[in-house]
C-alpha positions as CSV (number, residue, x, y, z in Angstrom):
1,X,32.8,-17.5,-15.7
2,X,31.3,-16.4,-12.4
3,X,34.7,-14.9,-11.3
4,X,34.7,-12.7,-14.4
5,X,31.2,-11.4,-13.5
6,X,32.3,-10.7,-9.9
7,X,35.4,-8.7,-11.0
8,X,33.3,-6.8,-13.5
9,X,30.8,-5.8,-10.9
10,X,33.5,-4.8,-8.4
11,X,35.3,-2.6,-10.9
12,X,32.0,-1.0,-12.0
13,X,30.8,-0.4,-8.4
14,X,34.1,1.1,-7.4
15,X,33.8,3.7,-10.1
16,X,30.0,4.3,-9.6
17,X,29.6,4.6,-5.9
18,X,31.1,7.7,-4.5
19,X,30.2,10.0,-1.6
20,X,27.0,11.9,-2.3
21,X,28.6,15.3,-2.4
22,X,31.1,14.1,-5.1
23,X,28.6,12.5,-7.5
24,X,29.4,13.5,-11.0
25,X,26.8,14.2,-13.6
26,X,26.4,15.0,-17.3
27,X,23.6,17.0,-18.8
28,X,21.1,15.3,-21.1
29,X,18.8,17.2,-23.4
30,X,16.8,14.2,-24.5
31,X,13.1,15.3,-24.9
32,X,11.9,11.8,-24.4
33,X,12.4,11.6,-20.6
34,X,9.2,10.4,-19.0
35,X,8.4,12.7,-16.1
36,X,11.3,15.1,-16.6
37,X,9.9,17.6,-19.1
38,X,11.4,18.6,-22.4
39,X,14.2,20.7,-20.9
40,X,16.0,17.5,-19.8
41,X,17.8,16.9,-16.5
42,X,21.1,15.7,-15.1
43,X,22.3,12.1,-15.1
44,X,23.9,11.2,-11.8
45,X,26.0,8.3,-10.7
46,X,24.3,5.0,-10.3
47,X,24.1,1.5,-11.7
48,X,25.1,1.4,-15.3
49,X,23.8,-0.8,-18.2
50,X,24.4,-4.5,-17.9
51,X,26.7,-6.4,-20.3
52,X,25.2,-9.5,-22.0
53,X,27.4,-12.5,-21.3
54,X,29.0,-10.9,-18.3
55,X,26.0,-9.8,-16.2
56,X,22.6,-11.2,-15.7
57,X,19.8,-8.9,-17.0
58,X,18.6,-6.4,-14.4
59,X,15.0,-6.3,-13.3
60,X,14.1,-3.0,-11.6
61,X,11.0,-3.0,-9.4
62,X,9.5,0.3,-8.3
63,X,7.5,-0.2,-5.1
64,X,7.1,-2.7,-2.2
65,X,3.3,-3.1,-2.1
66,X,1.3,-6.2,-2.7
67,X,2.0,-6.3,-6.5
68,X,5.8,-5.5,-6.3
69,X,6.5,-7.9,-3.4
70,X,4.5,-10.7,-4.9
71,X,6.4,-10.4,-8.1
72,X,9.8,-10.3,-6.3
73,X,8.9,-13.3,-4.3
74,X,8.4,-15.6,-7.3
75,X,10.7,-14.1,-9.9
76,X,13.8,-16.3,-10.6
77,X,16.8,-14.7,-9.1
78,X,19.0,-17.0,-11.1
79,X,17.7,-15.3,-14.3
80,X,17.7,-11.7,-13.2
81,X,19.6,-9.3,-10.9
82,X,16.7,-7.7,-8.9
83,X,16.9,-4.1,-7.9
84,X,14.0,-2.7,-5.8
85,X,13.5,1.1,-5.4
86,X,11.0,2.1,-2.7
87,X,10.5,4.7,0.0
88,X,9.9,1.9,2.5
89,X,11.8,-1.4,3.0
90,X,8.9,-3.6,3.9
91,X,5.5,-4.7,2.6
92,X,2.4,-3.8,4.7
93,X,-0.2,-6.6,5.2
94,X,-3.0,-4.1,4.9
95,X,-6.0,-6.3,5.7
96,X,-4.7,-6.5,9.3
97,X,-3.5,-2.9,9.6
98,X,-6.7,-1.7,11.4
99,X,-6.0,-4.2,14.2
100,X,-2.7,-2.5,15.0
101,X,-4.4,0.8,15.7
102,X,-6.1,-0.4,18.9
103,X,-3.4,-2.8,20.1
104,X,-4.9,-6.1,18.9
105,X,-1.8,-6.7,16.9
106,X,1.7,-5.2,17.2
107,X,3.0,-3.1,14.2
108,X,5.8,-5.5,13.2
109,X,3.3,-8.3,12.8
110,X,2.0,-6.7,9.7
111,X,5.3,-5.5,8.2
112,X,7.3,-7.9,6.0
113,X,10.9,-6.9,5.2
114,X,11.7,-7.0,1.5
115,X,14.9,-9.0,2.2
116,X,12.7,-11.8,3.7
117,X,10.4,-11.8,0.7
118,X,13.3,-12.0,-1.8
119,X,16.5,-13.1,-0.2
120,X,18.6,-12.3,-3.3
121,X,18.2,-8.6,-2.6
122,X,20.2,-9.1,0.6
123,X,22.7,-11.7,-0.7
124,X,23.2,-11.7,-4.5
125,X,26.1,-9.5,-5.7
126,X,24.1,-7.7,-8.4
127,X,20.8,-7.3,-6.5
128,X,20.0,-4.4,-4.3
129,X,17.3,-2.5,-2.3
130,X,17.5,1.3,-2.4
131,X,15.5,3.3,0.1
132,X,14.5,6.0,-2.5
133,X,11.7,7.2,-4.7
134,X,11.7,7.2,-8.4
135,X,11.3,10.7,-9.8
136,X,11.5,10.0,-13.6
137,X,11.8,7.3,-16.2
138,X,13.7,7.5,-19.4
139,X,12.5,4.6,-21.6
140,X,14.8,5.5,-24.5
141,X,18.0,4.9,-22.4
142,X,16.3,2.3,-20.2
143,X,17.1,4.4,-17.0
144,X,15.2,5.4,-13.9
145,X,16.1,8.5,-12.0
146,X,15.8,8.2,-8.2
147,X,16.2,10.3,-5.1
148,X,17.1,8.8,-1.8
149,X,14.8,9.0,1.2
150,X,16.5,10.3,4.3
151,X,13.7,11.5,6.6
152,X,15.0,15.0,6.2
153,X,13.1,17.3,8.6
154,X,11.9,14.4,10.7
155,X,15.2,13.3,12.1
156,X,17.8,15.6,13.7
157,X,20.9,16.0,11.6
158,X,19.5,13.9,8.8
159,X,21.7,13.7,5.7
160,X,20.7,15.6,2.5
161,X,19.0,13.4,-0.1
162,X,21.0,12.6,-3.2
163,X,20.1,11.6,-6.7
164,X,21.2,8.6,-8.7
165,X,20.2,6.6,-11.7
166,X,19.6,2.9,-12.3
167,X,19.7,1.3,-15.8
168,X,17.2,-1.5,-16.4
169,X,16.7,-4.3,-18.8
170,X,13.2,-4.9,-17.6
171,X,11.2,-2.4,-15.5
172,X,8.1,-3.1,-13.4
173,X,6.2,0.0,-12.1
174,X,4.3,-1.1,-8.9
175,X,4.2,2.3,-7.3
176,X,0.7,1.9,-5.8
177,X,-1.7,4.8,-5.3
178,X,-2.5,7.4,-2.7
179,X,-5.5,8.2,-0.6
180,X,-8.2,10.2,-2.4
181,X,-9.1,13.5,-0.8
182,X,-11.4,14.8,-3.6
183,X,-9.8,18.2,-3.2
184,X,-11.6,18.8,0.1
185,X,-10.0,21.5,2.1
186,X,-8.3,20.5,5.3
187,X,-8.1,16.7,4.8
188,X,-4.4,16.4,4.5
189,X,-3.8,18.8,7.4
190,X,-6.2,17.3,10.0
191,X,-7.2,13.8,9.0
192,X,-5.1,10.6,9.4
193,X,-5.1,8.1,6.5
194,X,-4.9,4.3,7.2
195,X,-2.5,3.0,4.5
196,X,0.9,2.7,6.2
197,X,2.3,1.5,9.5
198,X,3.1,5.0,10.5
199,X,-0.5,6.0,10.0
200,X,-1.6,3.2,12.4
201,X,1.0,4.4,14.9
202,X,-0.3,7.9,14.7
203,X,-3.9,6.8,15.2
204,X,-2.9,4.7,18.2
205,X,-1.0,7.6,19.8
206,X,-3.7,10.1,19.2
207,X,-6.4,7.8,20.5
208,X,-4.6,7.0,23.7
209,X,-3.5,10.7,24.2
210,X,-7.1,11.8,23.9
211,X,-8.2,9.2,26.4
212,X,-5.6,10.4,28.9
213,X,-6.3,14.1,28.3
214,X,-10.0,13.6,28.8
215,X,-9.3,12.3,32.4
216,X,-7.4,15.4,33.4
217,X,-9.1,17.6,36.1
218,X,-10.7,20.8,34.8
219,X,-11.6,19.5,31.3
220,X,-15.1,20.5,30.5
221,X,-17.8,18.0,29.5
222,X,-18.1,19.4,26.0
223,X,-14.3,19.1,25.5
224,X,-14.4,15.5,26.8
225,X,-17.0,14.7,24.3
226,X,-15.0,16.2,21.5
227,X,-11.7,14.6,22.4
228,X,-13.3,11.2,22.7
229,X,-15.4,11.4,19.5
230,X,-13.7,9.2,16.8
231,X,-14.9,10.0,13.3
232,X,-14.3,7.7,10.4
233,X,-14.9,9.0,6.9
234,X,-15.6,6.2,4.3
235,X,-17.7,3.1,4.6
236,X,-15.6,0.7,2.5
237,X,-14.0,-2.4,4.0
238,X,-11.1,-0.4,5.7
239,X,-13.4,2.1,7.3
240,X,-15.9,-0.5,8.5
241,X,-13.2,-2.8,9.9
242,X,-11.5,0.0,11.7
243,X,-14.8,1.1,13.2
244,X,-15.5,-2.5,14.3
245,X,-12.0,-2.8,15.9
246,X,-12.5,0.5,17.6
247,X,-15.9,-0.4,19.0
248,X,-14.4,-3.7,20.4
249,X,-11.6,-1.7,22.0
250,X,-14.1,0.6,23.6
251,X,-16.4,-2.1,24.9
252,X,-13.7,-4.5,26.2
253,X,-10.9,-2.2,27.3
254,X,-11.9,1.5,27.6
255,X,-15.0,0.7,29.7
256,X,-12.7,-1.3,32.1
257,X,-9.6,0.9,32.2
258,X,-11.0,4.4,31.7
259,X,-14.2,4.1,33.7
260,X,-14.2,7.8,34.4
261,X,-14.7,8.7,30.8
262,X,-16.3,5.6,29.4
263,X,-19.6,7.3,28.8
264,X,-18.1,10.0,26.6
265,X,-16.3,8.0,23.9
266,X,-18.2,7.4,20.7
267,X,-17.5,6.3,17.1
268,X,-19.2,7.9,14.1
269,X,-18.9,6.4,10.6
270,X,-19.7,8.9,7.8
271,X,-20.4,7.5,4.3
272,X,-21.9,9.3,1.2
273,X,-23.8,6.3,0.0
274,X,-24.1,2.7,1.4
275,X,-21.4,1.1,3.5
276,X,-19.7,-1.9,1.9
277,X,-21.2,-1.0,-1.5
278,X,-19.5,-4.0,-3.2
279,X,-21.5,-6.5,-1.0
280,X,-25.1,-7.3,-1.5
281,X,-28.0,-5.8,0.4
282,X,-28.3,-8.6,2.9
283,X,-24.7,-8.4,3.9
284,X,-24.8,-4.6,4.0
285,X,-27.8,-4.7,6.3
286,X,-26.1,-7.3,8.6
287,X,-23.0,-5.0,8.9
288,X,-25.2,-2.0,9.6
289,X,-27.0,-3.9,12.4
290,X,-23.8,-5.2,14.0
291,X,-22.1,-1.8,13.9
292,X,-25.1,-0.1,15.4
293,X,-25.3,-2.8,18.2
294,X,-21.6,-2.1,18.9
295,X,-22.3,1.6,19.4
296,X,-21.1,2.9,16.1
297,X,-23.2,5.8,14.8
298,X,-23.8,5.7,11.0
299,X,-24.3,9.0,9.2
300,X,-25.0,9.4,5.5
301,X,-23.4,12.6,4.2
302,X,-20.8,14.2,2.1
303,X,-17.9,16.0,3.7
304,X,-17.6,19.6,2.5
305,X,-14.8,20.9,4.7
306,X,-12.5,19.7,7.5
307,X,-11.5,22.1,10.3
308,X,-9.0,21.4,13.1
309,X,-11.7,20.3,15.5
310,X,-14.8,19.6,13.4
311,X,-16.0,18.2,10.1
312,X,-18.6,20.2,8.1
313,X,-21.0,18.2,5.9
314,X,-22.7,19.5,2.7
315,X,-26.0,20.0,4.6
316,X,-24.2,22.3,7.1
317,X,-24.0,19.8,9.9
318,X,-21.0,20.2,12.1
319,X,-19.4,17.1,13.5
320,X,-16.7,17.7,16.2
321,X,-14.0,15.2,16.6
322,X,-10.9,14.4,18.5
323,X,-9.7,11.7,16.1
324,X,-10.4,11.8,12.3
325,X,-9.6,8.8,10.1
326,X,-9.9,9.2,6.4
327,X,-10.7,6.1,4.3
328,X,-12.4,7.0,1.1
329,X,-10.5,5.0,-1.6
330,X,-7.4,5.7,-3.6
331,X,-6.3,7.6,-6.7
332,X,-3.2,8.0,-8.8
333,X,-0.1,9.5,-7.2
334,X,1.6,12.6,-8.5
335,X,4.5,10.4,-9.8
336,X,2.1,8.3,-11.8
337,X,0.4,11.4,-13.2
338,X,3.7,12.9,-14.2
339,X,4.7,9.9,-16.4
340,X,4.2,10.5,-20.2
341,X,2.7,7.1,-20.8
342,X,-0.8,6.4,-22.1
343,X,-3.4,6.4,-19.3
344,X,-6.3,4.2,-18.6
345,X,-9.6,5.5,-17.3
346,X,-9.0,7.0,-13.9
347,X,-5.5,8.3,-14.9
348,X,-3.8,5.0,-14.1
349,X,-0.9,3.8,-16.3
350,X,-2.4,2.1,-19.3
351,X,-1.4,-1.5,-19.9
352,X,-2.2,-4.2,-22.5
353,X,-3.4,-7.8,-21.9
354,X,0.0,-8.8,-20.7
355,X,0.5,-5.9,-18.3
356,X,3.0,-4.2,-20.6
357,X,3.0,-0.5,-21.4
358,X,2.6,-0.9,-25.2
359,X,4.2,2.5,-26.1
360,X,7.6,1.5,-24.8
361,X,9.9,-1.6,-24.7
362,X,10.5,-3.7,-21.5
363,X,8.2,-1.7,-19.2
364,X,5.4,-3.2,-17.2
365,X,2.9,-1.8,-14.7
366,X,0.9,-3.7,-12.0
367,X,-1.1,-3.0,-8.9
368,X,-3.1,0.1,-8.0
369,X,-1.1,2.4,-10.4
370,X,-2.1,0.5,-13.5
371,X,-5.3,-0.2,-15.5
372,X,-6.2,-1.7,-18.8
373,X,-6.2,0.6,-21.8
374,X,-9.6,1.2,-23.4
375,X,-8.3,-0.5,-26.6
376,X,-8.2,-3.9,-24.7
377,X,-11.9,-3.8,-24.0
378,X,-11.4,-4.8,-20.4
379,X,-12.6,-2.8,-17.4
380,X,-10.3,-1.1,-14.9
381,X,-9.8,-3.5,-12.0
382,X,-10.6,-2.4,-8.5
383,X,-7.7,-1.3,-6.2
384,X,-7.7,-4.4,-4.1
385,X,-4.8,-6.4,-2.6
386,X,-5.9,-9.6,-4.3
387,X,-5.8,-7.9,-7.7
388,X,-2.3,-6.6,-7.1
389,X,-1.2,-10.0,-5.8
390,X,-2.6,-11.9,-8.8
391,X,-0.9,-9.5,-11.2
392,X,2.4,-9.8,-9.4
393,X,2.2,-13.6,-9.6
394,X,1.3,-13.6,-13.3
395,X,4.0,-11.1,-14.2
396,X,6.7,-13.0,-12.3
397,X,5.8,-16.1,-14.3
398,X,5.9,-14.1,-17.5
399,X,9.3,-12.6,-16.7
400,X,10.7,-16.0,-15.8
401,X,9.4,-17.3,-19.2
402,X,11.0,-14.4,-21.0
403,X,14.3,-14.9,-19.2
404,X,14.4,-18.6,-20.0
405,X,13.8,-17.8,-23.7
406,X,16.7,-15.4,-23.8
407,X,14.7,-12.2,-23.8
408,X,15.8,-10.9,-20.4
409,X,18.1,-8.1,-21.8
410,X,16.8,-4.8,-23.0
411,X,15.1,-4.8,-26.4
412,X,15.5,-8.6,-26.6
413,X,11.8,-9.8,-26.1
414,X,10.1,-7.9,-28.9
415,X,9.4,-11.0,-31.0
416,X,8.8,-13.5,-28.2
417,X,5.5,-15.4,-27.8
418,X,4.1,-14.4,-24.4
419,X,1.4,-16.9,-24.1
420,X,-1.9,-16.4,-22.3
421,X,-2.8,-12.8,-21.3
422,X,-3.7,-11.9,-17.7
423,X,-7.2,-12.7,-16.6
424,X,-8.5,-11.7,-13.2
425,X,-11.1,-13.8,-11.4
426,X,-12.4,-12.4,-8.2
427,X,-12.0,-14.9,-5.3
428,X,-14.5,-13.1,-2.9
429,X,-14.6,-10.4,-0.3
430,X,-14.3,-10.4,3.5
431,X,-14.8,-7.8,6.2
432,X,-14.9,-8.0,10.0
433,X,-17.5,-5.8,11.8
434,X,-16.3,-6.4,15.4
435,X,-17.7,-8.6,18.3
436,X,-16.4,-11.8,16.6
437,X,-18.6,-11.2,13.6
438,X,-17.6,-10.9,9.9
439,X,-18.9,-11.1,6.4
440,X,-17.7,-13.5,3.8
441,X,-18.8,-13.2,0.2
442,X,-17.4,-15.8,-2.2
443,X,-19.2,-14.7,-5.3
444,X,-17.6,-13.1,-8.4
445,X,-19.8,-10.0,-7.9
446,X,-22.8,-9.0,-5.7
447,X,-25.2,-9.9,-8.5
448,X,-24.0,-13.5,-9.0
449,X,-25.3,-16.5,-7.2
450,X,-22.9,-18.2,-4.7
451,X,-21.9,-18.6,-1.1
452,X,-22.1,-15.8,1.4
453,X,-21.9,-16.1,5.1
454,X,-22.2,-13.9,8.2
455,X,-21.6,-14.3,11.9
456,X,-19.0,-16.1,14.0
457,X,-18.2,-18.7,11.4
458,X,-17.4,-15.9,8.9
459,X,-15.2,-14.3,11.5
460,X,-13.3,-17.5,12.0
461,X,-12.9,-17.9,8.2
462,X,-11.7,-14.3,8.0
463,X,-9.0,-14.8,10.6
464,X,-8.0,-18.2,9.2
465,X,-7.7,-16.9,5.7
466,X,-5.6,-13.9,6.5
467,X,-3.4,-15.8,8.9
468,X,-2.5,-18.2,6.0
469,X,-2.0,-15.2,3.6
470,X,0.6,-13.6,5.9
471,X,3.8,-14.1,3.9
472,X,6.4,-15.4,6.4
473,X,6.0,-18.1,9.1
474,X,7.7,-15.6,11.4
475,X,4.9,-13.1,11.1
476,X,2.2,-15.8,11.1
477,X,3.5,-16.8,14.5
478,X,3.5,-13.2,15.7
479,X,-0.1,-12.6,14.5
480,X,-1.3,-15.8,16.2
481,X,0.5,-15.0,19.5
482,X,-0.8,-11.4,19.4
483,X,-4.4,-12.6,18.9
484,X,-4.0,-15.1,21.7
485,X,-2.5,-12.6,24.1
486,X,-5.2,-10.0,23.4
487,X,-7.9,-12.6,24.0
488,X,-6.5,-13.7,27.3
489,X,-5.1,-10.4,28.7
490,X,-6.8,-7.7,26.7
491,X,-5.1,-5.0,24.5
492,X,-1.9,-3.2,25.4
493,X,-2.8,0.5,26.0
494,X,0.7,1.8,26.5
495,X,1.3,5.0,24.7
496,X,4.9,4.7,23.3
């Protein structure tokens, strides 16, 4: 009866999709809207409920990070219509993002379009990708409320955003997290985070601009030192890897192509405690030695305030900068905080052993936005790509199992046996420190016994492992060619 489904979808879509300025709405006063408040809000046009027997059950995924994309890659599009809602239409391969900041890799090498991860979104009649952000969830009516992303204010003559709703049978919240600023004044205004492709693009433009400005006649020596002082806040893997990439760029490219200012450019890494705190003492010491040899200045301190041209530490030390990169970990986003669901420690969305939100039907949460409830007795997992990826893979298998058992529609899986709960086993940690050196730690945690390596062999393992983890063969080819081109010809220093 495929033709009946097609006619039903066409008739429904013709009545649903209208120009934005003519969207109709009805007012709801349901006090149970998660994230809307007790006063209720307006229901706008969108995708209505599915009809059992005519439509496949609809799986709605919020987010295109590691968790959401890994889930969409493996979920059976023959069992579900897949609808993805996200403010970006690609997944970012974050372990290689730091390499794009200095031209080692091009930006598109680390961006994987959603349609390539799950082709059904581009081809199946009932599956869609919506460039939008979810603003609220109504678990009683199985509806998510969304607002389109239109780059308003950034693009000339951009269209006004509009609101719509999407009904779901199963909902997966994989909305990720946002960079933690700890309430420090001036961070959002003056620092650049390193979580998205546009962050890497901004870092690259700022770095090259400062290099060119410092070479202009009449610039004082003090101003040259400030412009060419790159300060990194946070000594985790991202901060360390960016510092290593930046020091490589300075040694191999700046010294050759900006010889007039090569003696003025420096990198400072500021960390409140120990760098790479999740690694053991031996690996941390190796990383410290390698970064120091590469010219990175390590400073232990806590940032108190961020001014337009300087960072102030808690002991009163002032650190001038021309480029400030902030990499101090992540915390829950305002959207996650607004949801009226039980929370785990750290204000993440609380889930049970099967990654369900136990207080509502048919809603799951995975990735950095979720954490185990205290009642499970499990600790909150770290906000790592491998955690999110493993959760996405587990949940896709669970949803496939539910769909095959006839529980794909709303409120149809309450009595199904779900099988084994999710168990996370750490596969190890890796970090590059520049100069063809890296750390590889394959232990469950830093106190266990196991294999740990440093040096060139670790760097080769680091590159090989991440090359195989890149999702598509297209991007694997891009990454390999970029690495080869950089090795032979050096980095591209065009400011575009």
